N, C-alpha and C positions, 0 to 999 in steps of 0.2 A: 534782212530778207534774203533767204537762200534761194537763188535762182540764177539762170543764165545771164540775167541783166545786172547782177551784182557789181561787176567792175564799172559799168556805166553809171549806176546809181551812186556809188561811192564818190565819184568825181563830179557829179552833176549838180547837186542841189545847193542853191544859193539863197541868197536873198532873193534868189530868183524870185521869190515873191515876198520880199521884205518891204511891203508897202504900208503906208499909214493912211487909213481911210476915216472919213467922218461920215457916220451912217447911223441909222436908227436901230441899233442893237440895244435892247433894254438892259438896265442895270439889274444886278441880282442873279440868282441861279436861273437856268433855263427852265421854262415851264414844261413839265413832262406830263403825259407822254409826248415825245417829239414827233414831228412830221417831216418826212424827207421826200425829195424828188430824186430819182436815179436816172442817169443816162449811160447807156452801154452801146456797144456796136450794133445791137439789135434795134436801137432807136435812131442811129445815124452817126454815132461817134466813130471816128476813123480807126481807133485802136483803144483797147481797154486800159493801156498804161498811160495815165494822164500825169505829166510831169510839170505842167505850167497852166495857169488859168488867169485870164484877164477879162475884166468887165468894162464895157464902154456903152453906157446907156442900156438899150434893150439887147445889145449884142454881147455874147459870151464866147470868148476864144479859148479853145483847149489845145495845148501843145502835147503831143503824144510821142511815144517811142515807136518808130517805124511807120506811123500813119500820117505824118505831117501835122497840119493843124486843122481843126474843125471849127467852123463858125456856126454858132447856134443863135438864131433870131428868136428871142423869147416871145415877142408879140405875134409873129407869124408862125411860130413853131416849125421853122424850116432849118435844115442843116445843109452846110456846104463845106466840102473838104478841099484843101489846097495841099498838094504834094509835088514832088519832082516828076511824078508820073503823068501820063495823059498827053494831049496834044499841046505843043508849044503855043503860047499866047501871042507870039509876034514872029514875023518872018526873020528877024535878026537871030532868033534861036536856031541852033543847028547841032548836029551830032547827037551824042548820048544824052539822055535826060538829065544826068548829073551836071552837065555843062550848060543846060539851058539858063538863060540869064533872067528871065522874067517870072520865075517861080521861086519857091523856097530853095535855099542852098542844099538842104538835106532833110530827110524825113524824121530824124530824131530831134524834135523841137524841145529845147531845154529851158528857154526863157521867152516870155512875151511881156512887152512893156508898152502901155498906151502912151501916145504923145498927143499934142494938140490936134494935128491933122493927119496922123498916121499911126500905124501899129508896128512896133519893132519886134523882130524875131531873132533869137539866137539858136543855133543848131550845133549839134555835137557829132563829129564825124571821125571815124577811126582810120580810114584809109587815105588815099591820095585823090585830090581833085574836088572834094566836097567840103561841106561845113561852112561855118562863118555866120554872118548876119545878113539880114535883109529887112526891108520895110514894105508894108502894104498901105497904099494911099489911093482910095477909090477914085478920087478926082483926077488922078494922074494917068495918062495913057502911055504905056501900059501901067497898071496899078502897082506892079511889083518892081522894086529896085533891089538888086543884089550887089553885094560888095565883095571885093577880094579879101583874102584872109590876112592881110597885112604881113605878107611873107611867112604865112603859117602861124603867126603869133596870135591870131584871133580866129582859130579854126575849131577847136574844141571849146565852145563857149558855154560857160556855166553861170554867168551873172552879167547883168547889164543895168544901167541906169541912165535916164535922160537928165541932163544938167544944163538947162538953158540952151545954149547953142552947141553944146557938146553932148556926145554920147560916150560913156565910159563902158568898156567891154572887158570882162574878166574871163580868163581862159586858164588852161593848164600850164601856160607858159608865162603868164603875167597879166599886166593891165595895159590896154590900148585905149587911146583917145581919138575919137572921130569928130571932125568938124562938120556940122550939119549944113553949113552954108556952101561949102565946097565939095561935100561928100568925100573928103580926103582924110586919110589917116595922119595924125599929128605925132604925139609922143607915145613912147612905149616904155613901161617900167617893169623891171624884174627884180629878183633879190639882189642883183648886183647894183641896182639903183636905189635900193632902200626898202623894197617890199619885204615883209616878214617871211613870205613863202611864195612859191611860184603858182600854186593853185589858188586863184582868186574866187572863192566860193560865194562871196556876198559883197555887195557894194552899197554904201549908204552915203548920200550926198547931203551936206549941210551948207550953210551960207558961205563959210570960210574954209571948210575942211571936207575932205573925202576920206571915208572910213572903209577899210577892206578887211573882211574876215577870210583868212587863208588857212592853209594846211600847217602853218607854223605860227599862229597867233593872230593878232589884230594890228593893222597898220593904219596910222593917221597921216594923211598928206595935206599940208597947208597949201591951198591953191595959190595964194599970193606969194608967200615966201619960198615956195617950192621945196620945203624941207619935210623930212619924214620922222616919225616916231613909231617904235615897235612896242607892243604890249604882249608880254608872255607870262611865264610862271611867276617871276619876281614882281610883276605888276598885278598879281592876283588871279591870273587865269590858270586854274588847276587843270584845265584841259585846253590844249592849244590847237586842235583841229576844229576851227570855227566854221559852222555851216550857214549861220544866219545872223544878220545885224538888222535891228529894227528900232525905230523911234516909238517909244511908249509914253504918250503925254509929253512931258518935257525931259524925259529921261531916255536912255539908250540901253537896250538889252542885247545880249549875244547868246547864241545857242551853240553848244558843241556837239560833235557827232556822237559822242558817248552818252548824251542826255543832260549834261550840266547846263544850267542857266546862270548868266552873269548880268550884273547891272553896273554901269559906269558911274563912278563918283567924281564929279567935276572938281571938287575941292581938293581931294587927295590925289587926283589924276591916277586912280587905280580902279580895278574891277573887283567887285565883291560877289560872292556866290548868292544866288537866290535858291531858297529851299522850297520847292513845290510840295503841296500837301495832298495831291491827288494820287490815285492808285497807279497812274502810268508814268510816274516821275523817273523811273529807271529806263524808259525807252529811248532809243537813239533819236536824235532830232534831224529832220530834213529841212524844215523851214519854219518861220514864225510870221504871223500876220497880226497887226495891232489895229483895232478899231477905236472909236471914241470911248467905249465902255469896257471892251474885253480884249484879251490877248489869246490868240489861238496858236498853240505849239503843235505842229504836225510831226508825229513820231512814227516809228516803225511798229508801234503797238496801239495806235489810236491817236486821239487829240486831247491834249491837256488844255483846259480853259481857265483863265484867271480873270476874275471880275474886278476891275479897277476901283469902282466906288466902295465895294464891300471888302475887298481882299480875300474873297472866297475862291477856292479851287474846285473844279469838277472835271469830268472827263466824258469823252464820246468814244464808243467802240461799236462793233457790229451788233452787240446786244442792244444798243440804243437805236440802231437803224442804219449805220454806215454800211456801205458795200464791202469794205475791207478795213482791216486794222493797219495796213500799210498806207499811210496818208502822206503824200509827198508835198502837197501845196494847198493853198487856200486863197480865196478871193471873195470879197463881199459885194453884194448888189443891194438894191434899195430895200429888199425885204427878205434877205436870206444870206447864207454863207455857203459857197461852193467848196468842195473838197475833192482833190484829185487823188485817186488811188490806183492800185494795180488791177482793179476790176471795173474801172469806169469812174464816173463822177457822181458824187452825192451832194445834193443841195439841202441844207438844213433850213427849213421854212420858219421864219420868225415873225411874219406878219403878212397881211395882204393889202 
């Protein structure tokens, strides 16, 4: 995508939404003609650049560039925006808005991750004094909790995952570990500690391991043994700038910035190329989302879709109804799939 936002986009997308959903998406090709719902700033979206989407019941959260986060209540059809702007929510806040403690750390929201009783947000900030993570917990007074940036190591946040009592945060400097019980930072890992690269674009948590897609390959961290393994070209990754890691059924897929897809083979402990058969296969990858029946690959030229039961490929573009072919992220609700683009959010309606 050729725009003023290119530097931000290239360092942003992660697994930021590399989530595994169990939902009612039917097997086989999509039934066409397709039906879409679109949300833009005219409807209540705080910015047309939608980089992250998370669904929690009837609530849909949109993370945007420059507009903070927008909460859309589907049942009430009501929008609410949260940014660093406006009146402070508590008297403990003081000074410039960027220093307010009870709101988002910054208005470039790169990651949104639902938790049991809260929603986590990661932001990306270029200058001094902003950026980092926070969470929103409606039952908590005040509802927003903002964290320091771990000495600047969790400032430009591009990925995040909740792992039991821990939150792992990926940034342009490495991987930080946050203790949810104490709200304190624990460990920090960089290439000097075993990471394959300093830009942690994607994080995938499994029972015994943590997987990271970085700007220099894929790293596996054994949680108990505390040891590392790096996967790069000699382990089958013909492209090493990995933007997304996702669980697909019992397998694991990875997507590279140049558009290549890979699948991890447990027996050989190597990665093998996946050869898509759709017309968008050469588009760069921003993120991947897997459902029970389908895999959605968000690209800079549309969305590639792989049907797991049949092995069929198809694609989505503006000609099918998307707002834009620059598709940064996706998230599934009970009867549709949301896509974040540079012109707003499109929801593919799959059932009522």
